[in-house]
C-alpha positions in Angstrom: -8.4 8.8 34.8 -7.2 5.4 34.3 -5.2 4.7 31.5 -4.0 1.7 28.9 -1.5 -0.9 29.9 1.4 -0.7 27.8 1.6 -2.9 24.4 3.4 -6.0 24.0 5.7 -5.1 21.7 8.6 -7.9 20.6 11.7 -6.4 20.4 12.5 -7.6 16.4 8.9 -7.9 15.3 8.3 -6.2 11.9 6.5 -2.9 11.9 3.8 -1.4 9.2 6.0 1.3 8.9 8.7 -0.5 8.2 7.2 -2.7 5.5 6.0 0.7 4.1 9.3 1.9 4.6 10.8 -1.2 2.5 8.5 -0.6 0.1 8.7 2.6 -0.8 12.8 2.0 -1.2 12.0 -0.8 -3.7 9.5 1.3 -5.7 12.2 4.4 -6.2 11.8 8.3 -6.4 8.8 9.4 -8.8 11.1 10.8 -11.3 12.6 7.3 -11.4 9.3 6.1 -11.8 8.6 8.5 -15.1 6.9 11.6 -13.3 9.4 14.3 -14.9 8.7 17.8 -15.9 7.6 16.6 -19.2 4.9 14.9 -17.3 4.1 17.6 -15.3 3.6 19.9 -18.2 1.1 17.0 -19.9 -0.7 16.7 -16.6 -1.3 20.2 -16.4 -2.4 20.8 -19.8 -4.7 17.6 -19.3 -6.3 19.4 -15.9 -6.8 22.6 -18.0 -9.0 20.5 -20.9 -10.5 18.4 -18.2 -11.0 20.2 -15.0 -13.6 17.9 -12.9 -13.4 14.4 -11.4 -14.4 11.8 -13.7 -14.8 9.5 -10.9 -17.1 12.0 -8.5 -19.0 12.8 -12.5 -20.0 8.9 -11.6 -21.8 9.6 -9.0 -23.4 12.9 -9.5 -20.8 14.9 -7.6 -19.0 17.9 -9.6 -15.6 18.3 -7.7 -12.5 20.3 -9.3 -9.6 17.2 -9.9 -6.3 18.1 -8.8 -4.4 14.8 -10.1 -4.1 13.2 -13.8 -4.5 9.7 -12.8 -3.4 6.7 -15.4 -6.7 4.3 -15.6 -4.5 1.6 -16.3 -1.3 1.1 -13.7 1.9 1.0 -15.8 4.3 -0.8 -14.1 6.9 1.5 -16.0 6.1 1.1 -19.4 6.2 4.1 -21.1 4.0 3.5 -24.1 0.6 3.1 -21.3 2.3 5.9 -19.6 1.9 8.2 -22.2 -1.0 6.8 -23.8 -3.5 9.9 -23.1 -6.7 7.9 -23.8 -6.4 6.1 -20.4 -5.7 9.6 -18.4 -8.1 10.2 -16.0 -8.5 13.5 -14.5 -9.5 12.9 -10.9 -9.7 14.2 -7.2 -7.5 13.3 -4.5 -9.7 11.2 -2.6 -10.9 9.6 -5.5 -7.5 8.6 -6.5 -6.6 7.6 -3.0 -9.6 5.6 -1.9 -11.9 4.3 -4.7 -9.0 4.1 -7.1 -6.7 2.0 -5.1 -9.5 -0.3 -4.2 -10.6 -0.7 -7.7 -7.2 -1.9 -8.2 -6.7 -4.2 -5.5 -9.7 -5.9 -7.1 -7.2 -6.2 -10.4 -8.0 -5.6 -14.0 -11.8 -6.7 -14.1 -12.5 -3.9 -12.2 -10.5 -1.5 -14.0 -11.9 -3.1 -17.5 -15.4 -1.8 -16.0 -14.5 1.3 -14.6 -12.9 1.9 -18.2 -16.7 1.1 -19.8 -18.5 3.4 -17.5 -16.6 6.3 -18.2 -16.9 5.6 -22.1 -13.6 4.5 -22.5 -12.3 1.3 -24.6 -10.8 -1.5 -22.1 -6.6 -1.7 -22.5 -6.0 -4.7 -24.8 -5.5 -7.9 -23.7 -1.7 -8.1 -25.1 -1.4 -4.9 -22.2 -2.3 -7.9 -19.6 1.4 -9.0 -17.5 0.9 -4.8 -17.0 -1.5 -5.7 -14.3 -1.1 -7.8 -11.3 -3.4 -10.7 -10.1 -4.5 -11.2 -14.2 
């Protein structure tokens, strides 16, 4: 069976793995970003009160929620971090796929999602929290 020819990789080329590693180092650990034991307790309580994925419900699917997501990225803002209005129960596939795509689309996409979920959009005074706005 024929094999593929070797892939050319320049000696000092930056790989995706290098880029991801550098990004993770700048971002800090989960605990440094505010995900403390207090968050763990609050998140578990939220999941008990809202056990189904809200994003799956939008497409008429029933899926158990495993994460508490911040609808709007808090970027270290503790007031937004602890604002339970924007805590959303979700499953990992929705958090890692659907939600991340919306975050890359920007503020308007997240505001539209908030409305679809029956929540008020984030006030304009919080605009600097999101990139690209």
